[in-house]
PADO-398008 format. One record per residue: residue number from 0; x, y, z of N, C-alpha, C in turn. Coordinates in steps of 0.001 Angstrom, whole numbers, padded with zeros to 6 digits. Layout:
<atoms>
    nr      n_xx      n_yy      n_zz     ca_xx     ca_yy     ca_zz      c_xx      c_yy      c_zz
   NUM         X         Y         Z         X         Y         Z         X         Y         Z
...
</atoms>
This chain:
<atoms>
    nr      n_xx      n_yy      n_zz     ca_xx     ca_yy     ca_zz      c_xx      c_yy      c_zz
     0    052030    019257    004482    051070    019114    003394    050332    020422    003168
     1    050087    020736    001929    049387    021963    001585    048002    021625    001067
     2    046958    022218    001662    045588    021949    001261    044945    023233    000762
     3    044128    023094   -000259    043450    024237   -000864    042004    024261   -000410
     4    041568    025363    000146    040201    025485    000636    039364    026252   -000381
     5    038218    025701   -000758    037367    026325   -001756    035924    026307   -001298
     6    035110    027140   -001906    033690    027176   -001585    032828    026618   -002706
     7    033262    026746   -003930    032474    026227   -005035    033364    026052   -006255
     8    032898    025204   -007164    033627    024975   -008407    032653    025155   -009557
     9    032947    026072   -010468    032095    026227   -011639    032581    025337   -012778
    10    033889    025156   -012867    034432    024310   -013927    035663    023609   -013380
    11    035726    022316   -013598    036875    021545   -013144    037788    021282   -014332
    12    038999    021800   -014290    039928    021633   -015400    040769    020379   -015214
    13    041478    019996   -016251    042323    018818   -016187    043386    018965   -015100
    14    043750    017826   -014520    044824    017749   -013526    044570    018675   -012356
    15    043324    018819   -011983    042970    019650   -010835    042662    018761   -009647
    16    043323    019006   -008545    043029    018285   -007316    042078    019134   -006488
    17    040979    018548   -006049    039936    019309   -005362    039820    018857   -003919
    18    039850    019800   -002999    039579    019521   -001601    038391    020382   -001194
    19    037216    019817   -001169    036028    020588   -000850    035788    020494    000649
    20    036196    021513    001372    036162    021473    002829    035050    022326    003418
    21    034080    022689    002604    033056    023614    003066    031690    022962    003230
    22    031615    021641    003210    030323    020965    003266    029929    020669    004701
    23    028914    021305    005191    028416    021084    006541    027146    020235    006463
    24    026940    019296    007422    027685    019050    008656    028809    018056    008512
    25    029147    017654    007295    030276    016747    007120    031226    017348    006090
    26    032351    016732    005912    033342    017233    004982    033536    016248    003841
    27    033837    016776    002661    033953    015938    001474    035387    015925    000960
    28    035811    014774    000471    037161    014653   -000052    037163    013860   -001343
    29    038007    014250   -002275    038307    013424   -003422    039589    012674   -003084
    30    039530    011346   -003088    040701    010558   -002747    041659    010448   -003925
    31    041239    010841   -005112    042079    010762   -006296    042620    012136   -006651
    32    043703    012144   -007371    044211    013417   -007880    043422    013892   -009082
    33    042608    013016   -009675    041840    013357   -010855    040482    012692   -010790
    34    039584    013162   -011607    038301    012507   -011773    038362    011665   -013040
    35    037775    010496   -012981    037808    009598   -014124    036389    009344   -014578
    36    036096    009631   -015820    034764    009424   -016366    034859    008634   -017657
    37    033823    007905   -017965    033778    007141   -019203    033260    008047   -020320
    38    034092    008993   -020714    033678    009986   -021699    034131    009594   -023094
    39    033535    010239   -024059    033951    010060   -025447    035375    010593   -025609
    40    036262    009889   -026330    037629    010374   -026542    037639    011800   -027059
    41    038449    012646   -026421    038544    014041   -026836    037814    014982   -025906
    42    036940    014443   -025026    036237    015318   -024096    037162    015704   -022949
    43    036790    016748   -022223    037668    017330   -021217    038058    016353   -020111
    44    037118    015510   -019676    037373    014710   -018491    037758    013276   -018826
    45    038669    013115   -019751    039172    011788   -020096    040600    011675   -019588
    46    040838    010743   -018700    042173    010603   -018136    042724    009187   -018265
    47    041852    008224   -018566    042340    006851   -018658    042764    006333   -017308
    48    044060    006047   -017141    044559    005544   -015866    044487    006642   -014808
    49    044364    006236   -013566    044312    007230   -012502    045168    006770   -011329
    50    045555    007710   -010515    046413    007435   -009373    045711    007875   -008097
    51    045661    006999   -007129    045051    007337   -005843    046038    008137   -005003
    52    045512    009053   -004225    046334    009685   -003199    046749    008616   -002202
    53    047902    008768   -001612    048338    007784   -000622    047422    007846    000594
    54    047283    006716    001271    046477    006677    002491    047028    007655    003514
    55    048337    007730    003614    048955    008646    004570    048576    010094    004277
    56    048597    010471    003014    048277    011841    002632    046808    012150    002890
    57    045935    011222    002517    044500    011416    002727    044176    011494    004212
    58    044769    010609    005002    044503    010602    006434    045043    011869    007100
    59    046138    012399    006569    046650    013657    007122    045628    014768    007002
    60    044933    014809    005876    043901    015833    005683    042704    015588    006596
    61    042295    014341    006706    041146    014015    007559    041452    014341    009021
    62    042647    014014    009466    043030    014331    010844    043086    015832    011075
    63    043556    016548    010076    043584    018011    010160    042182    018573    010341
    64    041236    018070    009535    039866    018541    009628    039218    018158    010947
    65    039525    016973    011428    038970    016557    012723    039462    017471    013841
    66    040756    017745    013864    041344    018546    014936    040943    020012    014844
    67    040791    020513    013609    040511    021943    013444    039022    022251    013488
    68    038189    021370    012888    036767    021680    012754    035848    020699    013479
    69    036395    019629    014026    035621    018686    014845    034374    018179    014115
    70    034575    017653    012914    033435    017173    012140    032773    015987    012829
    71    031487    015827    012574    030721    014729    013165    030635    013518    012239
    72    030536    013800    010932    030410    012732    009948    031308    013065    008762
    73    032009    012066    008253    032867    012245    007090    032170    011690    005850
    74    032169    012459    004767    031661    011981    003488    032819    011840    002514
    75    033097    010634    002095    034113    010389    001076    033391    010419   -000269
    76    033364    011592   -000864    032506    011837   -002028    033276    011544   -003317
    77    033611    010281   -003520    034427    009872   -004657    034019    008455   -005026
    78    033363    008285   -006163    032836    006958   -006481    033913    005966   -006904
    79    035181    006420   -007012    036280    005509   -007278    037120    005220   -006040
    80    036651    005699   -004903    037357    005422   -003648    037474    003922   -003403
    81    036468    003160   -003815    036460    001715   -003581    036996    000919   -004766
    82    037657    001585   -005718    038115    000898   -006926    039248   -000085   -006652
    83    040020    000169   -005595    041155   -000694   -005266    040964   -001259   -003859
    84    040545   -002525   -003760    040244   -003118   -002445    041392   -003022   -001443
    85    042625   -003253   -001867    043760   -003196   -000933    043912   -001798   -000355
    86    043662   -000794   -001183    043740    000592   -000724    042697    000849    000361
    87    041473    000374    000138    040393    000585    001100    040710   -000109    002420
    88    041228   -001316    002357    041581   -002046    003578    042642   -001297    004375
    89    043639   -000763    003691    044685    000009    004366    044099    001270    004980
    90    043211    001926    004224    042579    003147    004738    041741    002850    005974
    91    041009    001737    005956    040174    001366    007108    041019    001185    008368
    92    042173    000540    008233    043055    000351    009388    043470    001691    009975
    93    043704    002673    009098    044113    003999    009572    042925    004781    010119
    94    041783    004675    009451    040622    005472    009852    040013    004983    011164
    95    040238    003739    011528    039685    003199    012774    040066    004065    013973
    96    041208    004736    013893    041675    005577    015006    040897    006889    015090
    97    040212    007286    014001    039464    008544    013996    038203    008422    014849
    98    037519    007276    014739    036350    007032    015582    035118    007840    015238
    99    034983    008245    013973    033815    008999    013532    033069    008220    012447
   100    031738    008272    012433    030989    007611    011363    031270    008279    010025
   101    031076    007531    008951    031315    008107    007636    030379    007508    006605
   102    030278    008207    005486    029482    007767    004342    030370    007805    003114
   103    030021    006995    002113    030838    006968    000907    029966    007033   -000337
   104    030592    007435   -001416    030026    007338   -002760    030721    006154   -003429
   105    029987    005323   -004147    030603    004185   -004802    029873    003861   -006097
   106    030339    002821   -006760    029687    002305   -007959    029083    000946   -007634
   107    027974    000622   -008301    027298   -000646   -008030    028185   -001842   -008335
   108    028958   -001772   -009428    029796   -002921   -009777    030892   -003160   -008756
   109    031461   -002087   -008199    032502   -002244   -007192    031953   -002842   -005908
   110    030775   -002408   -005523    030138   -002943   -004316    029775   -004414   -004502
   111    029258   -004744   -005653    028831   -006114   -005952    030023   -007074   -005994
   112    031141   -006627   -006562    032308   -007487   -006726    033158   -007604   -005462
   113    033088   -006605   -004580    033984   -006584   -003421    033217   -006342   -002115
   114    032303   -007236   -001752    031548   -007028   -000504    032434   -007026    000739
   115    033609   -007661    000644    034486   -007750    001810    034987   -006386    002266
   116    035198   -005455    001323    035679   -004146    001751    034561   -003336    002388
   117    033333   -003574    001999    032198   -002880    002624    031968   -003419    004039
   118    032208   -004703    004206    032119   -005293    005548    033167   -004669    006465
   119    034380   -004494    005945    035446   -003890    006745    035138   -002427    007032
   120    034634   -001701    006042    034284   -000304    006283    033180   -000182    007315
   121    032236   -001094    007299    031165   -001093    008313    031765   -001226    009706
   122    032789   -002032    009842    033421   -002263    011140    034084   -001003    011699
   123    034517   -000091    010819    035209    001116    011287    034352    002369    011175
   124    033028    002202    010926    032146    003365    011021    031284    003691    009833
   125    031348    002905    008758    030512    003209    007595    029033    003062    007929
   126    028240    004083    007592    026797    004085    007866    025956    004163    006589
   127    026385    005032    005666    025599    005292    004458    026429    005015    003219
   128    025784    004461    002196    026422    004232    000906    025544    004859   -000176
   129    026136    005734   -000980    025420    006324   -002111    025968    005738   -003398
   130    025071    005333   -004294    025513    004811   -005583    024529    005203   -006681
   131    025066    005429   -007860    024230    005781   -008997    023880    004538   -009794
   132    022696    003998   -009576    022254    002843   -010359    021811    003283   -011746
   133    021191    004438   -011830    020786    005124   -013060    019655    004449   -013823
   134    019751    003151   -014093    018686    002500   -014855    018576    001029   -014458
   135    017358    000506   -014586    017119   -000908   -014352    016984   -001688   -015644
   136    017422   -001097   -016736    017343   -001742   -018043    018733   -001797   -018658
   137    019146   -002971   -019126    020510   -003141   -019613    020788   -002355   -020888
   138    019814   -002274   -021787    020054   -001514   -023013    020339   -000054   -022698
   139    019587    000495   -021741    019780    001900   -021377    021136    002093   -020686
   140    021516    001170   -019808    022836    001256   -019177    023941    001230   -020221
   141    023786    000384   -021220    024784    000311   -022289    024806    001598   -023106
   142    023626    002170   -023350    023545    003403   -024131    024314    004532   -023434
   143    024182    004632   -022120    024873    005704   -021400    026308    005320   -021038
   144    026744    004111   -021437    028099    003623   -021154    028399    003641   -019660
   145    027450    003173   -018891    027603    003157   -017445    028659    002148   -017003
   146    028798    001048   -017744    029793    000048   -017380    029342   -000895   -016278
   147    028036   -000933   -016015    027494   -001829   -014996    026374   -002656   -015603
   148    025902   -003638   -014832    024788   -004468   -015282    023618   -004320   -014324
   149    022453   -004704   -014795    021260   -004674   -013948    021456   -005603   -012756
   150    022065   -006766   -012990    022326   -007711   -011898    023198   -007074   -010825
   151    024208   -006321   -011230    025065   -005645   -010262    024296   -004578   -009488
   152    023381   -003881   -010149    022571   -002874   -009461    021767   -003489   -008325
   153    021053   -004560   -008643    020266   -005244   -007614    021181   -005802   -006523
   154    022258   -006456   -006946    023137   -007117   -005989    023850   -006161   -005061
   155    024218   -004980   -005547    024946   -004011   -004726    024093   -003526   -003555
   156    022832   -003229   -003832    021943   -002787   -002749    021745   -003930   -001740
   157    021622   -005149   -002251    021458   -006307   -001372    022681   -006504   -000472
   158    023876   -006332   -001030    025105   -006445   -000239    025071   -005466    000934
   159    024715   -004222    000642    024685   -003189    001690    023642   -003500    002753
   160    022461   -003897    002343    021399   -004185    003305    021744   -005375    004190
   161    022391   -006385    003635    022801   -007535    004444    023818   -007143    005508
   162    024592   -006103    005225    025586   -005623    006184    025008   -004610    007169
   163    023739   -004254    006981    023120   -003267    007855    023435   -001832    007474
   164    023850   -001613    006235    024154   -000270    005759    022932    000348    005091
   165    022788    001641    005232    021697    002350    004572    022172    002850    003211
   166    021261    002855    002259    021627    003110    000868    020859    004299    000302
   167    021598    005168   -000378    021009    006258   -001157    021248    005916   -002618
   168    020194    005888   -003404    020295    005488   -004806    019945    006652   -005718
   169    020785    006894   -006702    020488    007853   -007765    020014    007088   -008992
   170    018987    007599   -009647    018551    006986   -010902    018023    008059   -011842
   171    018028    007732   -013138    017760    008718   -014174    016678    008218   -015129
   172    015789    009108   -015488    014699    008771   -016406    014626    009803   -017528
   173    013975    009409   -018614    013786    010343   -019723    015000    010492   -020618
   174    015759    009402   -020779    016914    009462   -021670    016481    009334   -023129
   175    017302    009811   -024043    016969    009639   -025454    016890    008158   -025802
   176    015922    007801   -026587    015630    006432   -027068    014989    005553   -025998
   177    014871    006033   -024756    014306    005206   -023678    012800    005040   -023875
   178    012327    003807   -023799    010904    003526   -023969    010195    003529   -022609
   179    008876    003527   -022652    008109    003504   -021413    008358    002205   -020637
   180    008469    001094   -021349    008738   -000178   -020670    010107   -000160   -019985
   181    011078    000481   -020614    012408    000582   -020001    012379    001484   -018772
   182    011561    002528   -018822    011379    003385   -017642    010757    002579   -016502
   183    009772    001743   -016832    009138    000916   -015813    010124   -000096   -015233
   184    011080   -000559   -016026    012132   -001450   -015508    012908   -000759   -014392
   185    013214    000516   -014596    013961    001276   -013585    013122    001475   -012324
   186    011859    001825   -012491    011000    002033   -011323    010778    000730   -010563
   187    010695   -000389   -011287    010583   -001690   -010616    011842   -001991   -009800
   188    012986   -001662   -010360    014242   -001881   -009641    014256   -001115   -008320
   189    013811    000131   -008345    013786    000945   -007134    012802    000355   -006122
   190    011651   -000077   -006590    010646   -000645   -005680    011100   -001970   -005072
   191    011823   -002772   -005848    012276   -004078   -005357    013458   -003927   -004394
   192    014434   -003075   -004733    015630   -002933   -003894    015357   -002131   -002620
   193    014378   -001243   -002661    013931   -000479   -001492    015070    000241   -000764
   194    015777    001131   -001446    016817    001924   -000769    016195    002852    000256
   195    016967    003191    001268    016450    004081    002318    016144    005473    001769
   196    016933    005913    000829    016650    007182    000150    016855    006988   -001343
   197    016018    007640   -002125    016123    007564   -003579    016149    008962   -004159
   198    017009    009178   -005114    017162    010496   -005726    016970    010354   -007229
   199    015799    010781   -007700    015473    010654   -009126    015906    011901   -009882
   200    016201    011716   -011147    016583    012838   -012004    016024    012623   -013400
   201    015708    013714   -014056    015426    013670   -015483    016744    013880   -016220
   202    016985    013050   -017226    018186    013253   -018021    018173    014666   -018595
   203    019276    015386   -018362    019421    016754   -018855    020684    016841   -019696
   204    020576    017050   -021001    021768    017072   -021858    022698    018222   -021506
   205    023989    017937   -021508    025010    018919   -021153    025832    019256   -022396
   206    025911    020535   -022751    026677    020923   -023941    028119    020433   -023863
   207    028622    019951   -025004    030002    019481   -025057    030146    017984   -024918
   208    029085    017298   -024470    029138    015852   -024346    028637    015201   -025629
   209    029036    013941   -025824    028592    013270   -027041    027095    012979   -027006
   210    026511    012835   -025793    025071    012619   -025714    024309    013881   -026108
   211    024868    015052   -025793    024275    016309   -026272    024263    016327   -027800
   212    025409    015951   -028371    025509    015937   -029839    024551    014908   -030434
   213    024391    013763   -029752    023462    012744   -030227    022033    013278   -030213
   214    021662    013959   -029131    020320    014551   -029047    020135    015616   -030126
   215    021190    016373   -030389    021113    017417   -031403    020921    016798   -032785
   216    021652    015715   -033077    021521    015046   -034371    020117    014478   -034567
   217    019541    013992   -033480    018209    013388   -033549    017099    014446   -033533
   218    017462    015715   -033321    016467    016774   -033252    015624    016718   -031988
   219    016239    016270   -030880    015487    016076   -029636    015570    017261   -028682
   220    016529    018145   -028866    016730    019235   -027915    015548    020198   -027923
   221    015026    020491   -026746    013969    021494   -026619    014539    022881   -026878
   222    015805    023072   -026477    016475    024354   -026665    017977    024118   -026708
   223    018688    024988   -027427    020152    024952   -027415    020723    025692   -026213
   224    019858    026356   -025462    020273    027129   -024290    020168    026245   -023047
   225    021298    025842   -022455    021242    024959   -021287    020552    025574   -020082
   226    020507    026925   -020004    019847    027557   -018865    018339    027327   -018905
   227    017799    027125   -020097    016366    026844   -020221    016073    025411   -019772
   228    016998    024503   -020063    016792    023101   -019707    016816    022891   -018202
   229    017541    023740   -017496    017562    023628   -016041    018523    022563   -015554
   230    018251    022058   -014341    019118    021073   -013712    018495    019690   -013830
   231    019139    018717   -013182    018682    017336   -013235    017421    017091   -012419
   232    017003    018057   -011617    015865    017855   -010715    014584    017537   -011485
   233    013690    016810   -010828    012393    016475   -011409    011500    017715   -011374
   234    011248    018292   -012526    010365    019463   -012637    009489    019284   -013877
   235    008642    020254   -014135    007788    020206   -015315    008482    020737   -016570
   236    009739    021179   -016444    010464    021702   -017595    010921    020549   -018500
   237    010424    020482   -019744    010884    019429   -020662    012352    019621   -021027
   238    013068    018512   -021160    014459    018559   -021610    014587    018113   -023069
   239    013823    017072   -023414    013897    016513   -024754    012504    016430   -025371
   240    012454    016545   -026672    011201    016352   -027382    010858    014860   -027405
   241    009562    014568   -027352    009118    013184   -027455    009087    012418   -026156
   242    009510    013038   -025044    009473    012382   -023736    008193    012796   -023017
   243    007422    011818   -022568    006171    012101   -021863    006466    012277   -020381
   244    006884    013490   -020014    007302    013756   -018641    006131    013629   -017663
   245    004940    014016   -018093    003771    013891   -017208    003507    012423   -016900
   246    003633    011555   -017895    003419    010120   -017676    004464    009560   -016714
   247    005733    009969   -016879    006790    009492   -015986    006492    009885   -014542
   248    006118    011134   -014336    005866    011594   -012971    004630    010919   -012380
   249    003659    010622   -013208    002494    009889   -012717    002891    008488   -012262
   250    003781    007838   -013008    004261    006513   -012616    005057    006572   -011316
   251    005756    007659   -011117    006602    007798   -009930    005814    008194   -008692
   252    004937    009181   -008850    004320    009815   -007690    002801    009706   -007657
   253    002196    009194   -008718    000746    009177   -008781    000219    010433   -009439
   254   -001091    010539   -009499   -001715    011645   -010216   -001548    012995   -009521
   255   -001163    012978   -008261   -001036    014230   -007520    000392    014764   -007549
   256    001150    014447   -008609    002551    014853   -008624    002723    016371   -008637
   257    001773    017096   -009247    001898    018558   -009256    001756    019119   -007848
   258    000850    018553   -007077    000707    018974   -005680    001986    018661   -004896
   259    002636    017544   -005278    003891    017179   -004621    004948    018246   -004869
   260    005037    018745   -006109    006003    019795   -006411    005733    021040   -005567
   261    004448    021387   -005416    004106    022553   -004608    004515    022367   -003155
   262    004254    021166   -002613    004632    020888   -001228    006142    020923   -001066
   263    006852    020441   -002078    008310    020419   -002003    008882    021829   -001953
   264    008311    022749   -002725    008783    024132   -002699    008614    024742   -001317
   265    007489    024420   -000686    007249    024940    000666    008240    024346    001654
   266    008458    023023    001569    009356    022347    002501    010805    022768    002315
   267    011158    023246    001129    012536    023661    000871    012871    025016    001462
   268    011868    025709    001996    012138    026996    002631    012970    026784    003895
   269    013816    027751    004191    014743    027609    005307    014027    027389    006629
   270    012914    028075    006819    012205    027956    008094    011553    026593    008297
   271    011515    025781    007231    010905    024458    007326    011908    023355    007652
   272    013144    023722    007978    014181    022739    008273    013782    021757    009378
   273    013192    022225    010520    012776    021260    011556    011754    020251    011051
   274    010844    020693    010187    009832    019792    009634    010489    018758    008724
   275    011464    019195    007912    012155    018266    007012    012881    017183    007788
   276    013468    017555    008901    014199    016567    009708    013256    015487    010238
   277    012085    015910    010681    011109    014947    011192    010633    014029    010066
   278    010331    014608    008903    009849    013811    007779    010899    012824    007295
   279    012171    013227    007309    013246    012328    006875    013371    011121    007791
   280    012989    011295    009061    013044    010170    009992    011815    009290    009900
   281    010660    009917    009677    009386    009182    009777    008979    008545    008467
   282    009109    009273    007354    008581    008771    006072    009159    007431    005633
   283    010485    007190    005745    010986    005880    005322    010348    004724    006076
   284    010015    004925    007333    009379    003861    008124    007961    003593    007636
   285    007278    004683    007222    005906    004516    006738    005900    003818    005372
   286    006819    004270    004486    006874    003717    003133    007286    002261    003137
   287    008247    001915    003980    008775    000565    003970    008177   -000298    005076
</atoms>
């Protein structure tokens, strides 16, 4: 088997198979030969049907990495890894021989519909599950064409918690047409489901997508320059006109959200790594 080692990807082209082997302290794999997204017809990342790599081929790579680099934790960073239950069951039988804990990326609807495969993965070492719930409001989920329901979002986290799995949840705020009440629906979902870790993002329009074009038609773009808009991280940089970002952050963090940003910059310094490790262990216990 031939594997390609890379350090970063600036642009992923069609029919590109990616093996990202540079992620420490764990290694990341795409189990598919392609990425599948619910994009507008004509966009770059539209593939329709997809084909999974064989379990034998995937396990060959994992065994190679174990023997060569002695990884401690495996991250299967592919939200379609759980799309085919029979495939996951076969993979679990093979992975049981590796004897290392692992984490996965998944979709809420797949977790909600197939709890049996998560139970089996737990038996062979699954510890963490990451999923993008994105919104707690059905209209907003439909607007972004997420393909999931609010019921599935709640149910997926519940499935994981009943199995003793820890959950990392991604969610997005400040989308075009999103109302304050719809934003509060999302924050209520996060508070009720109580994931062990939560990763919030401000919607950031990406050039070339139909949502970018929709924002442009509505006159919502703060700038046509994506470098000004920044990344998905929660910052004071506005992405869209008409979004009350200060109000959103107050709902999320309270009135001291600006002080929180300052503390975060300090904690992100390299020398603060020991402090971050302690806080990651202690804060979830205090909050929950």
